C-alpha positions as CSV (number, residue, x, y, z in Angstrom):
1,M,47.8,81.3,145.2
2,F,51.0,81.6,143.2
3,E,52.7,83.6,146.0
4,R,51.9,80.9,148.5
5,G,53.4,78.3,146.3
6,N,56.6,80.3,145.9
7,A,56.8,80.8,149.6
8,A,56.3,77.1,150.3
9,G,58.9,76.2,147.7
10,A,61.4,78.6,149.3
11,I,60.7,77.0,152.7
12,G,61.2,73.6,151.3
13,D,64.5,74.7,149.7
14,N,65.7,76.0,153.1
15,Y,64.9,72.7,154.7
16,V,66.8,70.8,152.1
17,L,69.8,73.1,152.5
18,N,69.7,72.6,156.3
19,T,69.6,68.9,155.8
20,V,72.8,69.1,153.7
21,V,74.5,71.2,156.4
22,L,73.5,68.6,159.1
23,A,74.7,65.8,156.9
24,L,78.0,67.6,156.5
25,V,78.2,67.6,160.3
26,L,77.8,63.8,160.4
27,F,80.5,63.5,157.6
28,L,83.0,65.6,159.5
29,G,82.3,63.7,162.7
30,A,83.0,60.4,161.0
31,L,86.1,61.8,159.3
32,E,87.7,63.2,162.5
33,P,88.8,59.9,164.1
34,R,90.7,58.9,160.9
35,L,93.0,61.9,161.1
36,N,96.4,61.6,162.8
37,A,97.2,65.3,163.4
38,L,95.7,66.6,166.6
39,S,95.5,70.2,165.2
40,L,93.6,69.0,162.1
41,R,91.3,66.9,164.3
42,T,90.6,70.0,166.4
43,V,89.8,72.1,163.4
44,I,87.4,69.5,162.0
45,I,85.6,69.2,165.3
46,V,85.3,73.0,165.7
47,M,83.9,73.2,162.1
48,A,81.4,70.4,162.8
49,L,80.2,72.1,166.0
50,L,79.8,75.5,164.3
51,L,77.9,73.9,161.5
52,L,75.7,72.0,164.0
53,L,74.9,75.2,165.8
54,Y,74.1,76.9,162.5
55,G,71.9,74.0,161.4
56,L,70.0,73.8,164.7
57,F,69.5,77.6,164.8
58,N,68.1,77.5,161.3
59,L,65.9,74.5,162.1
60,L,64.4,76.4,165.1
61,R,63.5,79.5,163.1
62,Y,61.8,77.7,160.2
63,P,58.0,77.4,160.3
64,L,56.6,74.0,161.2
65,F,53.6,74.3,158.9
66,I,52.1,76.7,156.4
67,N,48.6,77.9,157.4
68,G,46.3,77.1,154.5
69,G,44.0,80.0,155.5
């Protein structure tokens, strides 16, 4: 029972970390139009897209539920 609780806690921690990564994508997307330099804007957009892909990839590989079996 203790092992299942630890596993569930680790999965919950991973979901929280993924939420922070996706929130960072939103922050970078909101920051980008305020920048004047085109090269800096491009770097911010590329970073946001890479973080978005990372977040979506992690979201797809997480379990949707834990079997209570």
